[in-house]
Phi, psi and omega in degrees: 000310184297319180301320181289330185267343183304316179301324178291318181295325181284334182277293181054029177227165176058226183293332178297320179291322181295330182261009187293340177297338180266316188266336184300312177297324181291328177294315178295320179298320180293321178297318178297316181300331180268001178079014180270071192293319181294321176294322179296318179300318179295320180292322178294321176299317177297321180296319180298319177295316180297325181296340177293329178264338181234090183304336180295348179267357186295325177295319178292331178292345171258323181302311187288319172299326176295318178295320178296316179297320179297317180293334179271359175092006179266084186294319182297314179296319179301313182298314179299318182292318177299318182294327174296319178295318179296322179296325181286344179298331181282348183253345183227162180261075183287146175304142183301322181298314181295321177299315181296319181291325174297314179298321179298309182295323178296319177300320179294320179296318178297320180297315179295336178276354179094005180267075191293316182296314179295322179299312181297325178300312183288324177295323177290324175300315179298316181299319179297317179293320180295328175294320181297321182267359177056043178270080191302312182301317179290324178296317179296321179294320179294316179298322179295319179295322178294329182279346181287135177294144180295136178273146179296148179293156180294136177285162179301317181299315180298318181297319179297315181297317181298323180294346178282346178289142174285168180300320180292318179297319179295318181297315180295320179300319180292326177291324173298319179297336178270002174092010181284147175279169178300321179296317180293322177296317178300320179294320180294321185259000180061044175227169181280162176298325178297322178294319177300314181299321179298312180294322179297324179299324178288324178298312179302317183294315183291326182265002180058046178250158183247343183205175185294322180297319178297320178295316179300319178296320178301313182296315184290338174282351180085009185295317181293327178291316184289343181281000182291000000 
């Protein structure tokens, strides 16, 4: 996705600018998915400015910051931001694809929060819209999320322990959960691999984990997110 959109992002003139209401949110979404957070932040800032002239982008101007917050583990902020985006759908004519992706991400946040019935409602809404626009890659991803069994909510003890993590430890843990190596995490956060390793040792100790796989499983279960 990102490879296909990069020429448009680099141009931002002529016909590329005229069509940015369609590709700009997808470009920011791809950057977040690849963990290129600083670039994503810059693109989201550009999107917010653009949304002043193109009201149909206002929902995406909430969806993408929400997605960014979710990837960083701030579930509460993500949920609030998504809900702001959903409210704006009634005021603007947002593209169906962007609406569906907002609903999909909101559904995932609800699922991680333990609100299973509401989560399935929004995920099914997203799936229906994605079918209408025939966005097969996104549709397959949504269908896969719907097929996943619901994970148990975080216990009180787990939530308390997770809150003991520092902001840096939480950030590194989430990057581990996305499959990044220590070297890749260091590059993303502008720190050395040794520094990453140091913080991970504290994460393992605080969460009573013994290895990287256990930490990745913790992150993917949504435990670090729910501890906010």
